[in-house]
Biotite code that builds the C-alpha atoms (Angstrom):
import biotite.structure as struc

atoms = struc.array([
    struc.Atom([79.098, 145.977, 128.397], chain_id="A", res_id=1, res_name="UNK", atom_name="CA", element="C"),
    struc.Atom([77.548, 142.499, 128.706], chain_id="A", res_id=2, res_name="UNK", atom_name="CA", element="C"),
    struc.Atom([77.172, 142.155, 124.937], chain_id="A", res_id=3, res_name="UNK", atom_name="CA", element="C"),
    struc.Atom([80.907, 142.695, 124.341], chain_id="A", res_id=4, res_name="UNK", atom_name="CA", element="C"),
    struc.Atom([81.828, 139.911, 126.787], chain_id="A", res_id=5, res_name="UNK", atom_name="CA", element="C"),
    struc.Atom([79.354, 137.595, 125.070], chain_id="A", res_id=6, res_name="UNK", atom_name="CA", element="C"),
    struc.Atom([80.956, 138.381, 121.704], chain_id="A", res_id=7, res_name="UNK", atom_name="CA", element="C"),
    struc.Atom([84.437, 137.678, 123.097], chain_id="A", res_id=8, res_name="UNK", atom_name="CA", element="C"),
    struc.Atom([83.279, 134.423, 124.712], chain_id="A", res_id=9, res_name="UNK", atom_name="CA", element="C"),
    struc.Atom([81.699, 133.327, 121.424], chain_id="A", res_id=10, res_name="UNK", atom_name="CA", element="C"),
    struc.Atom([84.884, 134.111, 119.467], chain_id="A", res_id=11, res_name="UNK", atom_name="CA", element="C"),
    struc.Atom([87.300, 132.268, 121.818], chain_id="A", res_id=12, res_name="UNK", atom_name="CA", element="C"),
    struc.Atom([86.599, 128.717, 120.586], chain_id="A", res_id=13, res_name="UNK", atom_name="CA", element="C"),
    struc.Atom([87.075, 129.843, 116.977], chain_id="A", res_id=14, res_name="UNK", atom_name="CA", element="C"),
    struc.Atom([90.341, 131.631, 117.805], chain_id="A", res_id=15, res_name="UNK", atom_name="CA", element="C"),
    struc.Atom([91.584, 128.620, 119.789], chain_id="A", res_id=16, res_name="UNK", atom_name="CA", element="C"),
    struc.Atom([90.868, 126.245, 116.885], chain_id="A", res_id=17, res_name="UNK", atom_name="CA", element="C"),
    struc.Atom([92.753, 128.553, 114.484], chain_id="A", res_id=18, res_name="UNK", atom_name="CA", element="C"),
    struc.Atom([95.777, 128.501, 116.804], chain_id="A", res_id=19, res_name="UNK", atom_name="CA", element="C"),
    struc.Atom([95.641, 124.697, 117.077], chain_id="A", res_id=20, res_name="UNK", atom_name="CA", element="C"),
    struc.Atom([95.338, 124.308, 113.313], chain_id="A", res_id=21, res_name="UNK", atom_name="CA", element="C"),
    struc.Atom([98.700, 126.023, 112.954], chain_id="A", res_id=22, res_name="UNK", atom_name="CA", element="C"),
    struc.Atom([100.344, 123.733, 115.536], chain_id="A", res_id=23, res_name="UNK", atom_name="CA", element="C"),
    struc.Atom([98.999, 120.305, 114.542], chain_id="A", res_id=24, res_name="UNK", atom_name="CA", element="C"),
    struc.Atom([99.590, 119.064, 110.989], chain_id="A", res_id=25, res_name="UNK", atom_name="CA", element="C"),
    struc.Atom([96.330, 118.828, 109.061], chain_id="A", res_id=26, res_name="UNK", atom_name="CA", element="C"),
    struc.Atom([96.862, 115.171, 108.208], chain_id="A", res_id=27, res_name="UNK", atom_name="CA", element="C"),
    struc.Atom([97.559, 114.142, 111.828], chain_id="A", res_id=28, res_name="UNK", atom_name="CA", element="C"),
    struc.Atom([94.546, 116.046, 113.118], chain_id="A", res_id=29, res_name="UNK", atom_name="CA", element="C"),
    struc.Atom([92.306, 114.378, 110.549], chain_id="A", res_id=30, res_name="UNK", atom_name="CA", element="C"),
    struc.Atom([93.017, 110.736, 111.555], chain_id="A", res_id=31, res_name="UNK", atom_name="CA", element="C"),
    struc.Atom([90.178, 109.536, 113.782], chain_id="A", res_id=32, res_name="UNK", atom_name="CA", element="C"),
    struc.Atom([90.672, 107.460, 116.924], chain_id="A", res_id=33, res_name="UNK", atom_name="CA", element="C"),
    struc.Atom([89.848, 103.924, 115.837], chain_id="A", res_id=34, res_name="UNK", atom_name="CA", element="C"),
    struc.Atom([89.009, 101.149, 118.317], chain_id="A", res_id=35, res_name="UNK", atom_name="CA", element="C"),
    struc.Atom([92.145, 99.191, 119.227], chain_id="A", res_id=36, res_name="UNK", atom_name="CA", element="C"),
    struc.Atom([91.974, 95.372, 119.162], chain_id="A", res_id=37, res_name="UNK", atom_name="CA", element="C"),
    struc.Atom([93.140, 93.215, 122.061], chain_id="A", res_id=38, res_name="UNK", atom_name="CA", element="C"),
    struc.Atom([96.922, 93.311, 121.888], chain_id="A", res_id=39, res_name="UNK", atom_name="CA", element="C"),
    struc.Atom([97.272, 89.589, 122.563], chain_id="A", res_id=40, res_name="UNK", atom_name="CA", element="C"),
    struc.Atom([94.010, 88.529, 120.917], chain_id="A", res_id=41, res_name="UNK", atom_name="CA", element="C"),
    struc.Atom([93.762, 84.832, 120.068], chain_id="A", res_id=42, res_name="UNK", atom_name="CA", element="C"),
    struc.Atom([91.690, 85.174, 116.880], chain_id="A", res_id=43, res_name="UNK", atom_name="CA", element="C"),
    struc.Atom([92.431, 86.837, 113.555], chain_id="A", res_id=44, res_name="UNK", atom_name="CA", element="C"),
    struc.Atom([90.661, 90.146, 112.979], chain_id="A", res_id=45, res_name="UNK", atom_name="CA", element="C"),
    struc.Atom([88.230, 90.095, 110.097], chain_id="A", res_id=46, res_name="UNK", atom_name="CA", element="C"),
    struc.Atom([87.709, 92.742, 107.433], chain_id="A", res_id=47, res_name="UNK", atom_name="CA", element="C"),
    struc.Atom([84.041, 92.365, 106.535], chain_id="A", res_id=48, res_name="UNK", atom_name="CA", element="C"),
    struc.Atom([83.334, 92.844, 102.867], chain_id="A", res_id=49, res_name="UNK", atom_name="CA", element="C"),
    struc.Atom([86.987, 92.609, 101.781], chain_id="A", res_id=50, res_name="UNK", atom_name="CA", element="C"),
    struc.Atom([87.323, 90.436, 98.678], chain_id="A", res_id=51, res_name="UNK", atom_name="CA", element="C"),
    struc.Atom([90.574, 88.481, 98.941], chain_id="A", res_id=52, res_name="UNK", atom_name="CA", element="C"),
    struc.Atom([89.958, 86.756, 95.582], chain_id="A", res_id=53, res_name="UNK", atom_name="CA", element="C"),
    struc.Atom([90.816, 89.967, 93.716], chain_id="A", res_id=54, res_name="UNK", atom_name="CA", element="C"),
    struc.Atom([94.192, 91.680, 93.673], chain_id="A", res_id=55, res_name="UNK", atom_name="CA", element="C"),
    struc.Atom([95.840, 92.489, 96.990], chain_id="A", res_id=56, res_name="UNK", atom_name="CA", element="C"),
    struc.Atom([94.499, 95.810, 98.275], chain_id="A", res_id=57, res_name="UNK", atom_name="CA", element="C"),
    struc.Atom([94.365, 98.018, 101.399], chain_id="A", res_id=58, res_name="UNK", atom_name="CA", element="C"),
    struc.Atom([92.409, 97.062, 104.477], chain_id="A", res_id=59, res_name="UNK", atom_name="CA", element="C"),
    struc.Atom([89.461, 99.200, 105.529], chain_id="A", res_id=60, res_name="UNK", atom_name="CA", element="C"),
    struc.Atom([90.172, 102.123, 107.832], chain_id="A", res_id=61, res_name="UNK", atom_name="CA", element="C"),
    struc.Atom([91.010, 101.011, 111.346], chain_id="A", res_id=62, res_name="UNK", atom_name="CA", element="C"),
    struc.Atom([93.640, 99.302, 113.492], chain_id="A", res_id=63, res_name="UNK", atom_name="CA", element="C"),
    struc.Atom([94.896, 95.826, 112.625], chain_id="A", res_id=64, res_name="UNK", atom_name="CA", element="C"),
    struc.Atom([96.977, 93.606, 114.888], chain_id="A", res_id=65, res_name="UNK", atom_name="CA", element="C"),
    struc.Atom([99.431, 92.337, 112.308], chain_id="A", res_id=66, res_name="UNK", atom_name="CA", element="C"),
    struc.Atom([102.888, 92.384, 110.833], chain_id="A", res_id=67, res_name="UNK", atom_name="CA", element="C"),
    struc.Atom([104.463, 93.627, 107.641], chain_id="A", res_id=68, res_name="UNK", atom_name="CA", element="C"),
    struc.Atom([105.579, 90.793, 105.385], chain_id="A", res_id=69, res_name="UNK", atom_name="CA", element="C"),
    struc.Atom([107.018, 92.562, 102.313], chain_id="A", res_id=70, res_name="UNK", atom_name="CA", element="C"),
    struc.Atom([108.306, 96.033, 101.385], chain_id="A", res_id=71, res_name="UNK", atom_name="CA", element="C"),
    struc.Atom([108.694, 97.475, 97.886], chain_id="A", res_id=72, res_name="UNK", atom_name="CA", element="C"),
    struc.Atom([109.090, 101.172, 97.008], chain_id="A", res_id=73, res_name="UNK", atom_name="CA", element="C"),
    struc.Atom([106.961, 102.671, 99.779], chain_id="A", res_id=74, res_name="UNK", atom_name="CA", element="C"),
    struc.Atom([104.256, 100.016, 99.443], chain_id="A", res_id=75, res_name="UNK", atom_name="CA", element="C"),
    struc.Atom([104.056, 97.262, 102.039], chain_id="A", res_id=76, res_name="UNK", atom_name="CA", element="C"),
    struc.Atom([102.169, 94.004, 102.323], chain_id="A", res_id=77, res_name="UNK", atom_name="CA", element="C"),
    struc.Atom([100.838, 93.025, 105.734], chain_id="A", res_id=78, res_name="UNK", atom_name="CA", element="C"),
    struc.Atom([98.685, 90.323, 107.295], chain_id="A", res_id=79, res_name="UNK", atom_name="CA", element="C"),
    struc.Atom([96.705, 89.811, 110.497], chain_id="A", res_id=80, res_name="UNK", atom_name="CA", element="C"),
    struc.Atom([98.260, 87.920, 113.389], chain_id="A", res_id=81, res_name="UNK", atom_name="CA", element="C"),
    struc.Atom([96.985, 86.253, 116.536], chain_id="A", res_id=82, res_name="UNK", atom_name="CA", element="C"),
    struc.Atom([98.516, 85.147, 119.810], chain_id="A", res_id=83, res_name="UNK", atom_name="CA", element="C"),
    struc.Atom([99.070, 81.429, 120.275], chain_id="A", res_id=84, res_name="UNK", atom_name="CA", element="C"),
    struc.Atom([99.618, 80.138, 123.769], chain_id="A", res_id=85, res_name="UNK", atom_name="CA", element="C"),
    struc.Atom([102.507, 77.709, 124.215], chain_id="A", res_id=86, res_name="UNK", atom_name="CA", element="C"),
    struc.Atom([103.134, 74.902, 126.640], chain_id="A", res_id=87, res_name="UNK", atom_name="CA", element="C"),
    struc.Atom([106.524, 76.003, 127.990], chain_id="A", res_id=88, res_name="UNK", atom_name="CA", element="C"),
    struc.Atom([106.473, 79.746, 127.262], chain_id="A", res_id=89, res_name="UNK", atom_name="CA", element="C"),
    struc.Atom([103.887, 82.536, 127.412], chain_id="A", res_id=90, res_name="UNK", atom_name="CA", element="C"),
    struc.Atom([103.253, 82.165, 123.705], chain_id="A", res_id=91, res_name="UNK", atom_name="CA", element="C"),
    struc.Atom([103.999, 83.770, 120.349], chain_id="A", res_id=92, res_name="UNK", atom_name="CA", element="C"),
    struc.Atom([102.318, 85.484, 117.407], chain_id="A", res_id=93, res_name="UNK", atom_name="CA", element="C"),
    struc.Atom([101.347, 83.572, 114.260], chain_id="A", res_id=94, res_name="UNK", atom_name="CA", element="C"),
    struc.Atom([100.049, 84.661, 110.886], chain_id="A", res_id=95, res_name="UNK", atom_name="CA", element="C"),
    struc.Atom([97.483, 82.923, 108.688], chain_id="A", res_id=96, res_name="UNK", atom_name="CA", element="C"),
    struc.Atom([98.370, 79.368, 107.600], chain_id="A", res_id=97, res_name="UNK", atom_name="CA", element="C"),
    struc.Atom([100.436, 78.767, 104.457], chain_id="A", res_id=98, res_name="UNK", atom_name="CA", element="C"),
    struc.Atom([98.347, 79.228, 101.336], chain_id="A", res_id=99, res_name="UNK", atom_name="CA", element="C"),
    struc.Atom([95.789, 81.478, 103.023], chain_id="A", res_id=100, res_name="UNK", atom_name="CA", element="C"),
    struc.Atom([95.228, 84.609, 100.936], chain_id="A", res_id=101, res_name="UNK", atom_name="CA", element="C"),
    struc.Atom([94.481, 86.927, 103.849], chain_id="A", res_id=102, res_name="UNK", atom_name="CA", element="C"),
    struc.Atom([96.892, 89.776, 103.124], chain_id="A", res_id=103, res_name="UNK", atom_name="CA", element="C"),
    struc.Atom([96.696, 93.475, 102.403], chain_id="A", res_id=104, res_name="UNK", atom_name="CA", element="C"),
    struc.Atom([98.871, 96.065, 100.638], chain_id="A", res_id=105, res_name="UNK", atom_name="CA", element="C"),
    struc.Atom([99.024, 99.794, 101.302], chain_id="A", res_id=106, res_name="UNK", atom_name="CA", element="C"),
    struc.Atom([101.411, 102.673, 100.780], chain_id="A", res_id=107, res_name="UNK", atom_name="CA", element="C"),
    struc.Atom([103.152, 104.009, 103.867], chain_id="A", res_id=108, res_name="UNK", atom_name="CA", element="C"),
    struc.Atom([102.206, 107.651, 104.474], chain_id="A", res_id=109, res_name="UNK", atom_name="CA", element="C"),
    struc.Atom([105.066, 110.150, 104.287], chain_id="A", res_id=110, res_name="UNK", atom_name="CA", element="C"),
    struc.Atom([104.212, 111.363, 107.803], chain_id="A", res_id=111, res_name="UNK", atom_name="CA", element="C"),
    struc.Atom([103.641, 107.876, 109.269], chain_id="A", res_id=112, res_name="UNK", atom_name="CA", element="C"),
    struc.Atom([103.898, 107.648, 113.055], chain_id="A", res_id=113, res_name="UNK", atom_name="CA", element="C"),
    struc.Atom([106.240, 104.770, 113.926], chain_id="A", res_id=114, res_name="UNK", atom_name="CA", element="C"),
    struc.Atom([106.365, 103.934, 117.638], chain_id="A", res_id=115, res_name="UNK", atom_name="CA", element="C"),
    struc.Atom([109.120, 101.409, 118.244], chain_id="A", res_id=116, res_name="UNK", atom_name="CA", element="C"),
    struc.Atom([109.367, 99.035, 121.174], chain_id="A", res_id=117, res_name="UNK", atom_name="CA", element="C"),
    struc.Atom([113.135, 98.678, 120.690], chain_id="A", res_id=118, res_name="UNK", atom_name="CA", element="C"),
    struc.Atom([114.410, 102.164, 119.872], chain_id="A", res_id=119, res_name="UNK", atom_name="CA", element="C"),
    struc.Atom([115.342, 103.609, 116.500], chain_id="A", res_id=120, res_name="UNK", atom_name="CA", element="C"),
    struc.Atom([118.836, 102.187, 116.078], chain_id="A", res_id=121, res_name="UNK", atom_name="CA", element="C"),
    struc.Atom([119.513, 99.157, 113.898], chain_id="A", res_id=122, res_name="UNK", atom_name="CA", element="C"),
    struc.Atom([120.830, 97.274, 116.953], chain_id="A", res_id=123, res_name="UNK", atom_name="CA", element="C"),
    struc.Atom([117.402, 97.446, 118.638], chain_id="A", res_id=124, res_name="UNK", atom_name="CA", element="C"),
    struc.Atom([118.957, 97.592, 122.121], chain_id="A", res_id=125, res_name="UNK", atom_name="CA", element="C"),
    struc.Atom([116.847, 100.328, 123.730], chain_id="A", res_id=126, res_name="UNK", atom_name="CA", element="C"),
    struc.Atom([113.519, 99.130, 125.118], chain_id="A", res_id=127, res_name="UNK", atom_name="CA", element="C"),
    struc.Atom([110.897, 101.871, 124.739], chain_id="A", res_id=128, res_name="UNK", atom_name="CA", element="C"),
    struc.Atom([107.490, 100.546, 125.780], chain_id="A", res_id=129, res_name="UNK", atom_name="CA", element="C"),
    struc.Atom([104.439, 101.808, 127.611], chain_id="A", res_id=130, res_name="UNK", atom_name="CA", element="C"),
    struc.Atom([102.559, 99.976, 130.389], chain_id="A", res_id=131, res_name="UNK", atom_name="CA", element="C"),
    struc.Atom([100.600, 97.893, 127.864], chain_id="A", res_id=132, res_name="UNK", atom_name="CA", element="C"),
    struc.Atom([103.730, 96.614, 126.151], chain_id="A", res_id=133, res_name="UNK", atom_name="CA", element="C"),
    struc.Atom([103.353, 98.840, 123.084], chain_id="A", res_id=134, res_name="UNK", atom_name="CA", element="C"),
    struc.Atom([106.141, 100.830, 121.461], chain_id="A", res_id=135, res_name="UNK", atom_name="CA", element="C"),
    struc.Atom([106.548, 104.367, 122.770], chain_id="A", res_id=136, res_name="UNK", atom_name="CA", element="C"),
    struc.Atom([109.740, 105.565, 121.056], chain_id="A", res_id=137, res_name="UNK", atom_name="CA", element="C"),
    struc.Atom([108.952, 107.680, 118.003], chain_id="A", res_id=138, res_name="UNK", atom_name="CA", element="C"),
    struc.Atom([111.171, 106.861, 115.022], chain_id="A", res_id=139, res_name="UNK", atom_name="CA", element="C"),
    struc.Atom([111.362, 107.977, 111.403], chain_id="A", res_id=140, res_name="UNK", atom_name="CA", element="C"),
    struc.Atom([109.643, 106.497, 108.360], chain_id="A", res_id=141, res_name="UNK", atom_name="CA", element="C"),
    struc.Atom([113.006, 105.291, 107.037], chain_id="A", res_id=142, res_name="UNK", atom_name="CA", element="C"),
    struc.Atom([113.657, 103.459, 110.348], chain_id="A", res_id=143, res_name="UNK", atom_name="CA", element="C"),
    struc.Atom([110.316, 101.698, 109.947], chain_id="A", res_id=144, res_name="UNK", atom_name="CA", element="C"),
    struc.Atom([110.963, 100.629, 106.354], chain_id="A", res_id=145, res_name="UNK", atom_name="CA", element="C"),
    struc.Atom([114.512, 99.470, 107.157], chain_id="A", res_id=146, res_name="UNK", atom_name="CA", element="C"),
    struc.Atom([113.365, 97.433, 110.153], chain_id="A", res_id=147, res_name="UNK", atom_name="CA", element="C"),
    struc.Atom([110.440, 95.672, 108.461], chain_id="A", res_id=148, res_name="UNK", atom_name="CA", element="C"),
    struc.Atom([112.618, 94.692, 105.491], chain_id="A", res_id=149, res_name="UNK", atom_name="CA", element="C"),
    struc.Atom([114.829, 92.701, 107.877], chain_id="A", res_id=150, res_name="UNK", atom_name="CA", element="C"),
    struc.Atom([112.344, 91.046, 110.235], chain_id="A", res_id=151, res_name="UNK", atom_name="CA", element="C"),
    struc.Atom([108.674, 90.648, 111.064], chain_id="A", res_id=152, res_name="UNK", atom_name="CA", element="C"),
    struc.Atom([107.635, 92.544, 114.161], chain_id="A", res_id=153, res_name="UNK", atom_name="CA", element="C"),
    struc.Atom([104.122, 92.300, 115.602], chain_id="A", res_id=154, res_name="UNK", atom_name="CA", element="C"),
    struc.Atom([102.415, 95.677, 115.624], chain_id="A", res_id=155, res_name="UNK", atom_name="CA", element="C"),
    struc.Atom([99.178, 97.605, 115.676], chain_id="A", res_id=156, res_name="UNK", atom_name="CA", element="C"),
    struc.Atom([98.890, 98.934, 112.113], chain_id="A", res_id=157, res_name="UNK", atom_name="CA", element="C"),
    struc.Atom([96.542, 101.877, 111.556], chain_id="A", res_id=158, res_name="UNK", atom_name="CA", element="C"),
    struc.Atom([95.148, 102.317, 108.048], chain_id="A", res_id=159, res_name="UNK", atom_name="CA", element="C"),
    struc.Atom([93.381, 105.519, 107.051], chain_id="A", res_id=160, res_name="UNK", atom_name="CA", element="C"),
    struc.Atom([92.156, 106.313, 103.537], chain_id="A", res_id=161, res_name="UNK", atom_name="CA", element="C"),
    struc.Atom([94.066, 103.358, 102.136], chain_id="A", res_id=162, res_name="UNK", atom_name="CA", element="C"),
    struc.Atom([97.477, 104.322, 103.585], chain_id="A", res_id=163, res_name="UNK", atom_name="CA", element="C"),
    struc.Atom([99.330, 103.193, 106.686], chain_id="A", res_id=164, res_name="UNK", atom_name="CA", element="C"),
    struc.Atom([99.459, 106.209, 108.999], chain_id="A", res_id=165, res_name="UNK", atom_name="CA", element="C"),
    struc.Atom([100.676, 104.572, 112.230], chain_id="A", res_id=166, res_name="UNK", atom_name="CA", element="C"),
    struc.Atom([102.662, 101.495, 113.219], chain_id="A", res_id=167, res_name="UNK", atom_name="CA", element="C"),
    struc.Atom([103.037, 100.732, 116.928], chain_id="A", res_id=168, res_name="UNK", atom_name="CA", element="C"),
    struc.Atom([105.211, 97.724, 117.716], chain_id="A", res_id=169, res_name="UNK", atom_name="CA", element="C"),
    struc.Atom([104.080, 95.148, 120.265], chain_id="A", res_id=170, res_name="UNK", atom_name="CA", element="C"),
    struc.Atom([106.841, 94.205, 122.689], chain_id="A", res_id=171, res_name="UNK", atom_name="CA", element="C"),
    struc.Atom([107.691, 90.513, 122.698], chain_id="A", res_id=172, res_name="UNK", atom_name="CA", element="C"),
    struc.Atom([111.006, 89.411, 124.268], chain_id="A", res_id=173, res_name="UNK", atom_name="CA", element="C"),
])
């Protein structure tokens, strides 16, 4: 009798993983948890080994504090940003100085996770943020592409295997 319970106990983790595989999309389950940069970091994140003298290309896998600067047929260009303190306000985000070639380009994954800080509507009237000031309202890929064509929004941009798989807006009033 003991052997049969041991066999069942050994089979449970395998059965559980099979059930989960059917519930979670394979692509979403495969994206690792990358370290998240300081949301209001005051220095630009580096991408060691990236050669900016060649054509514009994707960033290495990970999370970049940045914003999308250009959209064309599912491919976007984006650059790192940093927080600059101001004298009379809390501060604001800035990109690299004019003429700096620090920019990346990646396709946007079909199943990209877009977490908006201002809701999914074009009016951007619904505030949907978590305790850290990051977007919490899940919106569609088309909402993301429409929004970033119109204005630059600071965000945490996750790149995996050369494609953007997650964009989480940073709330700034």
